[in-house]
PQR file with spaces between the fields and no chain letter, atoms N, CA, C, O and H, PARSE charges and radii, in Angstrom:
ATOM       1  N    MET     1     107.249  104.322   97.610 -0.4000 1.5000
ATOM       2  CA   MET     1     106.285  104.845   96.840 -0.0000 2.0000
ATOM       3  C    MET     1     106.246  106.314   97.416  0.5500 1.7000
ATOM       4  O    MET     1     106.433  106.534   98.613 -0.5500 1.4000
ATOM       5  N    SER     2     105.968  107.400   96.403 -0.4000 1.5000
ATOM       6  CA   SER     2     105.576  108.548   97.041 -0.0000 2.0000
ATOM       7  C    SER     2     104.448  108.911   95.849  0.5500 1.7000
ATOM       8  O    SER     2     104.749  108.813   94.659 -0.5500 1.4000
ATOM       9  H    SER     2     105.816  107.221   95.431  0.4000 1.0000
ATOM      10  N    HIS     3     103.359  109.262   96.216 -0.4000 1.5000
ATOM      11  CA   HIS     3     102.127  109.654   95.667 -0.0000 2.0000
ATOM      12  C    HIS     3     101.675  111.006   95.902  0.5500 1.7000
ATOM      13  O    HIS     3     101.986  111.474   96.997 -0.5500 1.4000
ATOM      14  H    HIS     3     103.115  109.341   97.182  0.4000 1.0000
ATOM      15  N    VAL     4     101.091  111.646   95.212 -0.4000 1.5000
ATOM      16  CA   VAL     4     100.463  113.065   95.296 -0.0000 2.0000
ATOM      17  C    VAL     4      99.016  112.720   95.330  0.5500 1.7000
ATOM      18  O    VAL     4      98.581  112.071   94.379 -0.5500 1.4000
ATOM      19  H    VAL     4     100.838  111.266   94.322  0.4000 1.0000
ATOM      20  N    TYR     5      98.078  113.118   96.445 -0.4000 1.5000
ATOM      21  CA   TYR     5      96.722  112.959   96.580 -0.0000 2.0000
ATOM      22  C    TYR     5      96.004  114.160   96.351  0.5500 1.7000
ATOM      23  O    TYR     5      96.594  115.225   96.528 -0.5500 1.4000
ATOM      24  H    TYR     5      98.431  113.645   97.218  0.4000 1.0000
ATOM      25  N    LYS     6      94.754  114.152   95.964 -0.4000 1.5000
ATOM      26  CA   LYS     6      93.807  115.255   96.108 -0.0000 2.0000
ATOM      27  C    LYS     6      92.814  114.697   96.898  0.5500 1.7000
ATOM      28  O    LYS     6      92.577  113.490   96.943 -0.5500 1.4000
ATOM      29  H    LYS     6      94.274  113.286   95.820  0.4000 1.0000
ATOM      30  N    LYS     7      92.090  115.758   97.670 -0.4000 1.5000
ATOM      31  CA   LYS     7      91.216  115.310   98.763 -0.0000 2.0000
ATOM      32  C    LYS     7      89.703  115.992   98.197  0.5500 1.7000
ATOM      33  O    LYS     7      89.763  117.062   97.592 -0.5500 1.4000
ATOM      34  H    LYS     7      92.282  116.739   97.633  0.4000 1.0000
ATOM      35  N    VAL     8      88.623  115.458   98.377 -0.4000 1.5000
ATOM      36  CA   VAL     8      87.351  115.952   98.170 -0.0000 2.0000
ATOM      37  C    VAL     8      86.170  115.430   99.492  0.5500 1.7000
ATOM      38  O    VAL     8      86.186  114.443  100.228 -0.5500 1.4000
ATOM      39  H    VAL     8      88.574  114.588   98.868  0.4000 1.0000
ATOM      40  N    GLU     9      85.459  116.279   99.406 -0.4000 1.5000
ATOM      41  CA   GLU     9      84.654  115.955  100.818 -0.0000 2.0000
ATOM      42  C    GLU     9      83.177  115.497  100.369  0.5500 1.7000
ATOM      43  O    GLU     9      82.542  116.261   99.642 -0.5500 1.4000
ATOM      44  H    GLU     9      85.446  117.080   98.808  0.4000 1.0000
ATOM      45  N    LEU    10      82.681  114.427  100.727 -0.4000 1.5000
ATOM      46  CA   LEU    10      81.343  113.987  100.419 -0.0000 2.0000
ATOM      47  C    LEU    10      80.433  113.777  101.678  0.5500 1.7000
ATOM      48  O    LEU    10      80.868  113.642  102.822 -0.5500 1.4000
ATOM      49  H    LEU    10      83.197  113.807  101.318  0.4000 1.0000
ATOM      50  N    VAL    11      79.103  113.768  101.313 -0.4000 1.5000
ATOM      51  CA   VAL    11      78.165  113.373  102.421 -0.0000 2.0000
ATOM      52  C    VAL    11      77.396  112.376  101.707  0.5500 1.7000
ATOM      53  O    VAL    11      76.817  112.597  100.644 -0.5500 1.4000
ATOM      54  H    VAL    11      78.750  113.878  100.384  0.4000 1.0000
ATOM      55  N    GLY    12      77.410  111.072  102.437 -0.4000 1.5000
ATOM      56  CA   GLY    12      76.681  110.074  102.174 -0.0000 2.0000
ATOM      57  C    GLY    12      75.520  109.951  102.992  0.5500 1.7000
ATOM      58  O    GLY    12      75.579  110.342  104.157 -0.5500 1.4000
ATOM      59  H    GLY    12      77.880  110.893  103.301  0.4000 1.0000
ATOM      60  N    SER    13      74.414  109.432  102.507 -0.4000 1.5000
ATOM      61  CA   SER    13      73.252  109.320  103.442 -0.0000 2.0000
ATOM      62  C    SER    13      72.527  107.733  103.358  0.5500 1.7000
ATOM      63  O    SER    13      72.629  106.965  102.401 -0.5500 1.4000
ATOM      64  H    SER    13      74.366  109.114  101.560  0.4000 1.0000
ATOM      65  N    SER    14      71.966  107.546  104.313 -0.4000 1.5000
ATOM      66  CA   SER    14      71.165  105.998  104.538 -0.0000 2.0000
ATOM      67  C    SER    14      70.319  106.095  105.571  0.5500 1.7000
ATOM      68  O    SER    14      70.407  106.840  106.547 -0.5500 1.4000
ATOM      69  H    SER    14      71.884  108.170  105.091  0.4000 1.0000
ATOM      70  N    ARG    15      69.280  105.100  105.242 -0.4000 1.5000
ATOM      71  CA   ARG    15      68.390  105.028  106.347 -0.0000 2.0000
ATOM      72  C    ARG    15      68.854  103.482  107.144  0.5500 1.7000
ATOM      73  O    ARG    15      68.277  103.035  108.135 -0.5500 1.4000
ATOM      74  H    ARG    15      69.209  104.495  104.449  0.4000 1.0000
ATOM      75  N    GLU    16      69.944  102.871  106.492 -0.4000 1.5000
ATOM      76  CA   GLU    16      70.404  101.647  107.005 -0.0000 2.0000
ATOM      77  C    GLU    16      71.607  101.730  108.088  0.5500 1.7000
ATOM      78  O    GLU    16      72.001  100.785  108.771 -0.5500 1.4000
ATOM      79  H    GLU    16      70.413  103.234  105.687  0.4000 1.0000
ATOM      80  N    GLY    17      72.118  103.079  108.104 -0.4000 1.5000
ATOM      81  CA   GLY    17      73.295  103.294  108.924 -0.0000 2.0000
ATOM      82  C    GLY    17      74.563  103.819  108.358  0.5500 1.7000
ATOM      83  O    GLY    17      74.739  103.951  107.147 -0.5500 1.4000
ATOM      84  H    GLY    17      71.797  103.847  107.549  0.4000 1.0000
ATOM      85  N    VAL    18      75.583  104.161  109.412 -0.4000 1.5000
ATOM      86  CA   VAL    18      76.822  104.571  109.075 -0.0000 2.0000
ATOM      87  C    VAL    18      77.523  103.789  107.797  0.5500 1.7000
ATOM      88  O    VAL    18      77.775  104.390  106.753 -0.5500 1.4000
ATOM      89  H    VAL    18      75.441  104.053  110.396  0.4000 1.0000
ATOM      90  N    ASP    19      77.779  102.551  107.965 -0.4000 1.5000
ATOM      91  CA   ASP    19      78.375  101.856  107.067 -0.0000 2.0000
ATOM      92  C    ASP    19      77.835  101.963  105.667  0.5500 1.7000
ATOM      93  O    ASP    19      78.573  102.063  104.687 -0.5500 1.4000
ATOM      94  H    ASP    19      77.574  102.063  108.814  0.4000 1.0000
ATOM      95  N    ASP    20      76.395  101.937  105.601 -0.4000 1.5000
ATOM      96  CA   ASP    20      75.795  102.062  104.363 -0.0000 2.0000
ATOM      97  C    ASP    20      75.903  103.421  103.690  0.5500 1.7000
ATOM      98  O    ASP    20      76.038  103.645  102.487 -0.5500 1.4000
ATOM      99  H    ASP    20      75.796  101.856  106.397  0.4000 1.0000
ATOM     100  N    ALA    21      75.824  104.215  104.612 -0.4000 1.5000
ATOM     101  CA   ALA    21      76.254  105.900  104.116 -0.0000 2.0000
ATOM     102  C    ALA    21      77.541  106.050  103.543  0.5500 1.7000
ATOM     103  O    ALA    21      77.714  106.694  102.508 -0.5500 1.4000
ATOM     104  H    ALA    21      75.714  104.033  105.589  0.4000 1.0000
ATOM     105  N    ILE    22      78.477  105.472  104.180 -0.4000 1.5000
ATOM     106  CA   ILE    22      79.848  105.696  103.635 -0.0000 2.0000
ATOM     107  C    ILE    22      79.971  104.745  102.285  0.5500 1.7000
ATOM     108  O    ILE    22      80.380  105.267  101.249 -0.5500 1.4000
ATOM     109  H    ILE    22      78.337  104.949  105.021  0.4000 1.0000
ATOM     110  N    ARG    23      79.661  103.532  102.305 -0.4000 1.5000
ATOM     111  CA   ARG    23      79.573  102.882  101.078 -0.0000 2.0000
ATOM     112  C    ARG    23      78.830  103.298   99.894  0.5500 1.7000
ATOM     113  O    ARG    23      79.119  102.899   98.766 -0.5500 1.4000
ATOM     114  H    ARG    23      79.329  103.108  103.148  0.4000 1.0000
ATOM     115  N    ARG    24      77.848  104.120  100.154 -0.4000 1.5000
ATOM     116  CA   ARG    24      77.064  104.949   98.999 -0.0000 2.0000
ATOM     117  C    ARG    24      77.894  105.845   98.450  0.5500 1.7000
ATOM     118  O    ARG    24      78.053  105.991   97.238 -0.5500 1.4000
ATOM     119  H    ARG    24      77.613  104.445  101.071  0.4000 1.0000
ATOM     120  N    ALA    25      78.541  106.576   99.477 -0.4000 1.5000
ATOM     121  CA   ALA    25      79.291  107.861   98.926 -0.0000 2.0000
ATOM     122  C    ALA    25      80.444  107.691   98.207  0.5500 1.7000
ATOM     123  O    ALA    25      80.898  108.455   97.355 -0.5500 1.4000
ATOM     124  H    ALA    25      78.411  106.457  100.462  0.4000 1.0000
ATOM     125  N    VAL    26      80.986  106.440   98.671 -0.4000 1.5000
ATOM     126  CA   VAL    26      82.453  105.940   98.047 -0.0000 2.0000
ATOM     127  C    VAL    26      81.982  105.392   96.696  0.5500 1.7000
ATOM     128  O    VAL    26      82.538  105.755   95.660 -0.5500 1.4000
ATOM     129  H    VAL    26      80.618  105.820   99.363  0.4000 1.0000
ATOM     130  N    SER    27      81.015  104.565   96.695 -0.4000 1.5000
ATOM     131  CA   SER    27      80.480  104.044   95.406 -0.0000 2.0000
ATOM     132  C    SER    27      80.062  105.022   94.262  0.5500 1.7000
ATOM     133  O    SER    27      80.342  104.821   93.080 -0.5500 1.4000
ATOM     134  H    SER    27      80.564  104.270   97.537  0.4000 1.0000
ATOM     135  N    LYS    28      79.395  106.053   94.707 -0.4000 1.5000
ATOM     136  CA   LYS    28      79.115  107.208   93.631 -0.0000 2.0000
ATOM     137  C    LYS    28      80.204  107.856   93.182  0.5500 1.7000
ATOM     138  O    LYS    28      80.420  107.988   91.977 -0.5500 1.4000
ATOM     139  H    LYS    28      79.168  106.216   95.667  0.4000 1.0000
ATOM     140  N    ALA    29      81.168  108.423   94.323 -0.4000 1.5000
ATOM     141  CA   ALA    29      82.181  109.037   93.765 -0.0000 2.0000
ATOM     142  C    ALA    29      82.966  108.290   92.784  0.5500 1.7000
ATOM     143  O    ALA    29      83.241  108.767   91.683 -0.5500 1.4000
ATOM     144  H    ALA    29      80.992  108.315   95.301  0.4000 1.0000
ATOM     145  N    SER    30      83.344  107.078   93.179 -0.4000 1.5000
ATOM     146  CA   SER    30      84.102  106.284   92.058 -0.0000 2.0000
ATOM     147  C    SER    30      83.351  106.159   90.579  0.5500 1.7000
ATOM     148  O    SER    30      83.933  105.707   89.592 -0.5500 1.4000
ATOM     149  H    SER    30      83.121  106.690   94.073  0.4000 1.0000
ATOM     150  N    GLU    31      82.220  106.542   90.571 -0.4000 1.5000
ATOM     151  CA   GLU    31      81.632  106.664   89.096 -0.0000 2.0000
ATOM     152  C    GLU    31      82.531  107.863   88.345  0.5500 1.7000
ATOM     153  O    GLU    31      82.869  107.758   87.167 -0.5500 1.4000
ATOM     154  H    GLU    31      81.748  106.910   91.372  0.4000 1.0000
ATOM     155  N    SER    32      82.815  108.820   89.041 -0.4000 1.5000
ATOM     156  CA   SER    32      83.433  109.951   88.348 -0.0000 2.0000
ATOM     157  C    SER    32      85.015  110.388   88.719  0.5500 1.7000
ATOM     158  O    SER    32      85.739  111.139   88.065 -0.5500 1.4000
ATOM     159  H    SER    32      82.540  108.905   89.998  0.4000 1.0000
ATOM     160  N    LEU    33      85.321  109.693   89.957 -0.4000 1.5000
ATOM     161  CA   LEU    33      86.518  109.814   90.373 -0.0000 2.0000
ATOM     162  C    LEU    33      87.416  108.575   90.376  0.5500 1.7000
ATOM     163  O    LEU    33      87.060  107.590   91.024 -0.5500 1.4000
ATOM     164  H    LEU    33      84.733  109.083   90.488  0.4000 1.0000
ATOM     165  N    HIS    34      88.605  108.571   89.660 -0.4000 1.5000
ATOM     166  CA   HIS    34      89.494  107.142   89.848 -0.0000 2.0000
ATOM     167  C    HIS    34      90.759  107.393   90.658  0.5500 1.7000
ATOM     168  O    HIS    34      91.223  108.469   91.035 -0.5500 1.4000
ATOM     169  H    HIS    34      88.894  109.371   89.133  0.4000 1.0000
ATOM     170  N    ASN    35      91.187  106.220   90.831 -0.4000 1.5000
ATOM     171  CA   ASN    35      92.331  106.317   91.670 -0.0000 2.0000
ATOM     172  C    ASN    35      92.019  106.560   93.371  0.5500 1.7000
ATOM     173  O    ASN    35      92.843  107.017   94.162 -0.5500 1.4000
ATOM     174  H    ASN    35      90.810  105.345   90.525  0.4000 1.0000
ATOM     175  N    LEU    36      90.788  106.184   93.664 -0.4000 1.5000
ATOM     176  CA   LEU    36      90.296  106.561   95.137 -0.0000 2.0000
ATOM     177  C    LEU    36      91.166  105.410   95.905  0.5500 1.7000
ATOM     178  O    LEU    36      91.119  104.220   95.595 -0.5500 1.4000
ATOM     179  H    LEU    36      90.118  105.812   93.021  0.4000 1.0000
ATOM     180  N    ASP    37      91.981  105.960   96.972 -0.4000 1.5000
ATOM     181  CA   ASP    37      92.532  105.090   97.777 -0.0000 2.0000
ATOM     182  C    ASP    37      92.227  105.113   99.241  0.5500 1.7000
ATOM     183  O    ASP    37      92.605  104.178   99.947 -0.5500 1.4000
ATOM     184  H    ASP    37      92.019  106.927   97.224  0.4000 1.0000
ATOM     185  N    TRP    38      91.550  106.150   99.752 -0.4000 1.5000
ATOM     186  CA   TRP    38      91.207  106.077  101.278 -0.0000 2.0000
ATOM     187  C    TRP    38      90.298  107.168  101.447  0.5500 1.7000
ATOM     188  O    TRP    38      90.194  108.170  100.739 -0.5500 1.4000
ATOM     189  H    TRP    38      91.243  106.910   99.178  0.4000 1.0000
ATOM     190  N    PHE    39      89.572  106.816  102.597 -0.4000 1.5000
ATOM     191  CA   PHE    39      88.518  107.750  103.099 -0.0000 2.0000
ATOM     192  C    PHE    39      88.974  108.185  104.647  0.5500 1.7000
ATOM     193  O    PHE    39      89.922  107.682  105.250 -0.5500 1.4000
ATOM     194  H    PHE    39      89.657  106.002  103.172  0.4000 1.0000
ATOM     195  N    GLU    40      88.118  109.197  105.141 -0.4000 1.5000
ATOM     196  CA   GLU    40      88.401  109.385  106.669 -0.0000 2.0000
ATOM     197  C    GLU    40      86.876  110.143  106.914  0.5500 1.7000
ATOM     198  O    GLU    40      86.341  111.039  106.263 -0.5500 1.4000
ATOM     199  H    GLU    40      87.347  109.605  104.651  0.4000 1.0000
ATOM     200  N    VAL    41      86.480  109.515  107.944 -0.4000 1.5000
ATOM     201  CA   VAL    41      85.197  110.122  108.461 -0.0000 2.0000
ATOM     202  C    VAL    41      85.413  111.517  109.381  0.5500 1.7000
ATOM     203  O    VAL    41      86.042  111.608  110.436 -0.5500 1.4000
ATOM     204  H    VAL    41      86.915  108.786  108.474  0.4000 1.0000
ATOM     205  N    LYS    42      84.752  112.486  108.711 -0.4000 1.5000
ATOM     206  CA   LYS    42      84.822  113.759  109.625 -0.0000 2.0000
ATOM     207  C    LYS    42      83.646  113.944  110.393  0.5500 1.7000
ATOM     208  O    LYS    42      83.798  114.622  111.409 -0.5500 1.4000
ATOM     209  H    LYS    42      84.241  112.412  107.855  0.4000 1.0000
ATOM     210  N    GLU    43      82.384  113.461  110.133 -0.4000 1.5000
ATOM     211  CA   GLU    43      81.201  113.876  110.799 -0.0000 2.0000
ATOM     212  C    GLU    43      80.078  112.954  110.748  0.5500 1.7000
ATOM     213  O    GLU    43      79.869  112.430  109.654 -0.5500 1.4000
ATOM     214  H    GLU    43      82.260  112.910  109.308  0.4000 1.0000
ATOM     215  N    ILE    44      79.226  112.618  111.831 -0.4000 1.5000
ATOM     216  CA   ILE    44      78.194  111.780  111.810 -0.0000 2.0000
ATOM     217  C    ILE    44      77.257  112.440  112.139  0.5500 1.7000
ATOM     218  O    ILE    44      77.368  113.132  113.151 -0.5500 1.4000
ATOM     219  H    ILE    44      79.396  113.044  112.720  0.4000 1.0000
ATOM     220  N    ARG    45      76.006  112.438  111.373 -0.4000 1.5000
ATOM     221  CA   ARG    45      74.658  113.051  112.226 -0.0000 2.0000
ATOM     222  C    ARG    45      73.498  112.186  111.675  0.5500 1.7000
ATOM     223  O    ARG    45      73.546  111.326  110.795 -0.5500 1.4000
ATOM     224  H    ARG    45      75.916  111.876  110.551  0.4000 1.0000
ATOM     225  N    GLY    46      72.525  112.589  112.350 -0.4000 1.5000
ATOM     226  CA   GLY    46      71.317  111.770  111.850 -0.0000 2.0000
ATOM     227  C    GLY    46      69.952  112.494  112.297  0.5500 1.7000
ATOM     228  O    GLY    46      69.860  113.385  113.142 -0.5500 1.4000
ATOM     229  H    GLY    46      72.486  113.287  113.065  0.4000 1.0000
ATOM     230  N    TRP    47      68.862  111.892  111.513 -0.4000 1.5000
ATOM     231  CA   TRP    47      67.573  112.606  111.655 -0.0000 2.0000
ATOM     232  C    TRP    47      66.750  111.663  112.705  0.5500 1.7000
ATOM     233  O    TRP    47      66.713  110.452  112.490 -0.5500 1.4000
ATOM     234  H    TRP    47      68.936  111.168  110.827  0.4000 1.0000
ATOM     235  N    ILE    48      66.172  112.151  113.699 -0.4000 1.5000
ATOM     236  CA   ILE    48      65.290  111.403  114.580 -0.0000 2.0000
ATOM     237  C    ILE    48      63.935  112.049  114.589  0.5500 1.7000
ATOM     238  O    ILE    48      63.671  113.240  114.754 -0.5500 1.4000
ATOM     239  H    ILE    48      66.202  113.135  113.874  0.4000 1.0000
ATOM     240  N    GLN    49      63.011  110.891  114.351 -0.4000 1.5000
ATOM     241  CA   GLN    49      61.498  111.289  114.393 -0.0000 2.0000
ATOM     242  C    GLN    49      60.764  110.191  115.370  0.5500 1.7000
ATOM     243  O    GLN    49      61.071  108.999  115.372 -0.5500 1.4000
ATOM     244  H    GLN    49      63.226  109.924  114.217  0.4000 1.0000
ATOM     245  N    ASP    50      59.861  110.708  116.109 -0.4000 1.5000
ATOM     246  CA   ASP    50      59.137  110.041  117.128 -0.0000 2.0000
ATOM     247  C    ASP    50      60.210  109.004  117.844  0.5500 1.7000
ATOM     248  O    ASP    50      59.995  107.793  117.896 -0.5500 1.4000
ATOM     249  H    ASP    50      59.611  111.677  116.108  0.4000 1.0000
ATOM     250  N    GLY    51      61.235  109.550  118.317 -0.4000 1.5000
ATOM     251  CA   GLY    51      62.154  108.966  118.966 -0.0000 2.0000
ATOM     252  C    GLY    51      62.887  107.872  118.436  0.5500 1.7000
ATOM     253  O    GLY    51      63.419  107.123  119.255 -0.5500 1.4000
ATOM     254  H    GLY    51      61.409  110.534  118.275  0.4000 1.0000
ATOM     255  N    ASN    52      63.053  107.566  116.898 -0.4000 1.5000
ATOM     256  CA   ASN    52      63.594  106.668  116.354 -0.0000 2.0000
ATOM     257  C    ASN    52      64.777  107.247  115.297  0.5500 1.7000
ATOM     258  O    ASN    52      64.648  108.352  114.772 -0.5500 1.4000
ATOM     259  H    ASN    52      62.621  108.175  116.232  0.4000 1.0000
ATOM     260  N    VAL    53      65.732  106.536  115.089 -0.4000 1.5000
ATOM     261  CA   VAL    53      66.623  107.126  114.010 -0.0000 2.0000
ATOM     262  C    VAL    53      66.073  106.890  112.735  0.5500 1.7000
ATOM     263  O    VAL    53      65.859  105.729  112.384 -0.5500 1.4000
ATOM     264  H    VAL    53      65.837  105.638  115.516  0.4000 1.0000
ATOM     265  N    GLN    54      65.795  107.925  111.932 -0.4000 1.5000
ATOM     266  CA   GLN    54      65.200  107.746  110.583 -0.0000 2.0000
ATOM     267  C    GLN    54      66.316  107.620  109.380  0.5500 1.7000
ATOM     268  O    GLN    54      66.249  106.836  108.433 -0.5500 1.4000
ATOM     269  H    GLN    54      65.969  108.868  112.217  0.4000 1.0000
ATOM     270  N    HIS    55      67.153  108.390  109.588 -0.4000 1.5000
ATOM     271  CA   HIS    55      68.192  108.845  108.536 -0.0000 2.0000
ATOM     272  C    HIS    55      69.732  109.223  109.183  0.5500 1.7000
ATOM     273  O    HIS    55      69.922  110.034  110.090 -0.5500 1.4000
ATOM     274  H    HIS    55      67.208  109.027  110.357  0.4000 1.0000
ATOM     275  N    THR    56      70.775  108.427  108.482 -0.4000 1.5000
ATOM     276  CA   THR    56      72.009  109.093  108.872 -0.0000 2.0000
ATOM     277  C    THR    56      72.883  109.527  107.827  0.5500 1.7000
ATOM     278  O    THR    56      72.970  108.906  106.768 -0.5500 1.4000
ATOM     279  H    THR    56      70.621  107.769  107.745  0.4000 1.0000
ATOM     280  N    GLN    57      73.613  110.691  108.105 -0.4000 1.5000
ATOM     281  CA   GLN    57      74.441  111.333  107.246 -0.0000 2.0000
ATOM     282  C    GLN    57      75.933  111.184  107.772  0.5500 1.7000
ATOM     283  O    GLN    57      76.256  111.419  108.936 -0.5500 1.4000
ATOM     284  H    GLN    57      73.542  111.196  108.965  0.4000 1.0000
ATOM     285  N    VAL    58      76.761  110.784  106.823 -0.4000 1.5000
ATOM     286  CA   VAL    58      78.172  110.706  107.090 -0.0000 2.0000
ATOM     287  C    VAL    58      78.941  111.625  106.468  0.5500 1.7000
ATOM     288  O    VAL    58      78.939  111.461  105.248 -0.5500 1.4000
ATOM     289  H    VAL    58      76.498  110.593  105.878  0.4000 1.0000
ATOM     290  N    THR    59      79.688  112.656  106.898 -0.4000 1.5000
ATOM     291  CA   THR    59      80.691  113.568  105.981 -0.0000 2.0000
ATOM     292  C    THR    59      82.010  112.938  106.288  0.5500 1.7000
ATOM     293  O    THR    59      82.506  112.594  107.361 -0.5500 1.4000
ATOM     294  H    THR    59      79.689  112.789  107.889  0.4000 1.0000
ATOM     295  N    LEU    60      82.535  112.867  104.807 -0.4000 1.5000
ATOM     296  CA   LEU    60      83.745  112.113  104.707 -0.0000 2.0000
ATOM     297  C    LEU    60      84.713  112.724  103.554  0.5500 1.7000
ATOM     298  O    LEU    60      84.254  113.106  102.477 -0.5500 1.4000
ATOM     299  H    LEU    60      82.133  113.146  103.935  0.4000 1.0000
ATOM     300  N    GLN    61      85.924  112.775  103.838 -0.4000 1.5000
ATOM     301  CA   GLN    61      87.047  112.890  102.765 -0.0000 2.0000
ATOM     302  C    GLN    61      87.459  111.616  102.331  0.5500 1.7000
ATOM     303  O    GLN    61      87.649  110.628  103.041 -0.5500 1.4000
ATOM     304  H    GLN    61      86.296  112.466  104.713  0.4000 1.0000
ATOM     305  N    VAL    62      87.604  111.729  100.913 -0.4000 1.5000
ATOM     306  CA   VAL    62      88.133  110.617  100.098 -0.0000 2.0000
ATOM     307  C    VAL    62      89.673  111.392   99.439  0.5500 1.7000
ATOM     308  O    VAL    62      89.885  112.564   99.128 -0.5500 1.4000
ATOM     309  H    VAL    62      87.449  112.531  100.336  0.4000 1.0000
ATOM     310  N    GLY    63      90.410  110.393   99.407 -0.4000 1.5000
ATOM     311  CA   GLY    63      91.531  110.573   98.711 -0.0000 2.0000
ATOM     312  C    GLY    63      91.896  109.993   97.407  0.5500 1.7000
ATOM     313  O    GLY    63      91.767  108.770   97.368 -0.5500 1.4000
ATOM     314  H    GLY    63      90.237  109.441   99.660  0.4000 1.0000
ATOM     315  N    PHE    64      92.300  110.534   96.374 -0.4000 1.5000
ATOM     316  CA   PHE    64      92.561  109.821   95.203 -0.0000 2.0000
ATOM     317  C    PHE    64      93.876  110.309   94.600  0.5500 1.7000
ATOM     318  O    PHE    64      94.242  111.482   94.668 -0.5500 1.4000
ATOM     319  H    PHE    64      92.404  111.528   96.405  0.4000 1.0000
ATOM     320  N    ARG    65      94.522  109.385   94.038 -0.4000 1.5000
ATOM     321  CA   ARG    65      96.021  109.691   93.329 -0.0000 2.0000
ATOM     322  C    ARG    65      95.860  110.588   92.197  0.5500 1.7000
ATOM     323  O    ARG    65      94.972  110.354   91.377 -0.5500 1.4000
ATOM     324  H    ARG    65      94.224  108.432   93.982  0.4000 1.0000
ATOM     325  N    ILE    66      96.651  111.621   92.066 -0.4000 1.5000
ATOM     326  CA   ILE    66      96.607  112.461   90.893 -0.0000 2.0000
ATOM     327  C    ILE    66      97.184  111.871   89.772  0.5500 1.7000
ATOM     328  O    ILE    66      98.303  111.381   89.924 -0.5500 1.4000
ATOM     329  H    ILE    66      97.372  111.811   92.733  0.4000 1.0000
ATOM     330  N    ASP    67      96.625  111.811   88.617 -0.4000 1.5000
ATOM     331  CA   ASP    67      97.090  111.115   87.466 -0.0000 2.0000
ATOM     332  C    ASP    67      98.379  111.589   87.026  0.5500 1.7000
ATOM     333  O    ASP    67      98.697  112.764   87.209 -0.5500 1.4000
ATOM     334  H    ASP    67      95.716  112.209   88.493  0.4000 1.0000
ATOM     335  N    GLY    68      99.175  110.729   86.436 -0.4000 1.5000
ATOM     336  CA   GLY    68     100.477  111.103   86.086 -0.0000 2.0000
ATOM     337  C    GLY    68     101.802  110.823   87.065  0.5500 1.7000
ATOM     338  O    GLY    68     102.987  111.020   86.795 -0.5500 1.4000
ATOM     339  H    GLY    68      98.917  109.774   86.287  0.4000 1.0000
ATOM     340  N    ASP    69     101.156  110.254   88.394 -0.4000 1.5000
ATOM     341  CA   ASP    69     102.057  109.950   89.265 -0.0000 2.0000
ATOM     342  C    ASP    69     103.207  108.837   88.909  0.5500 1.7000
ATOM     343  O    ASP    69     102.927  107.839   88.245 -0.5500 1.4000
ATOM     344  H    ASP    69     100.194  110.094   88.612  0.4000 1.0000
ATOM     345  N    ALA    70     104.385  109.068   89.353 -0.4000 1.5000
ATOM     346  CA   ALA    70     105.361  108.433   88.697 -0.0000 2.0000
ATOM     347  C    ALA    70     105.139  106.911   88.958  0.5500 1.7000
ATOM     348  O    ALA    70     105.560  106.067   88.166 -0.5500 1.4000
ATOM     349  H    ALA    70     104.613  109.879   89.893  0.4000 1.0000
ATOM     350  N    ASP    71     104.447  106.585   90.125 -0.4000 1.5000
ATOM     351  CA   ASP    71     104.450  105.077   90.599 -0.0000 2.0000
ATOM     352  C    ASP    71     103.163  104.474   89.803  0.5500 1.7000
ATOM     353  O    ASP    71     103.075  103.247   89.768 -0.5500 1.4000
ATOM     354  H    ASP    71     104.105  107.271   90.768  0.4000 1.0000
ATOM     355  N    ASP    72     102.147  105.260   89.155 -0.4000 1.5000
ATOM     356  CA   ASP    72     101.034  104.743   88.419 -0.0000 2.0000
ATOM     357  C    ASP    72     101.485  103.423   87.461  0.5500 1.7000
ATOM     358  O    ASP    72     100.649  102.855   86.760 -0.5500 1.4000
ATOM     359  H    ASP    72     102.218  106.257   89.183  0.4000 1.0000
């Protein structure tokens, strides 16, 4: 199989942690993008208040197959 992909960058955020931030970003992206195949985490950061993690942000790239690919 040979596919052609497009990559877009997303930032997911969550009070629950990294996994939830990734899942939220991918889920939201899937509402307007189709043929999503993979993701790659680029950066993780968070907000701290009073010595406790309050919020996590994850920057990720998602890849999706371009429409009309011969193997669709």
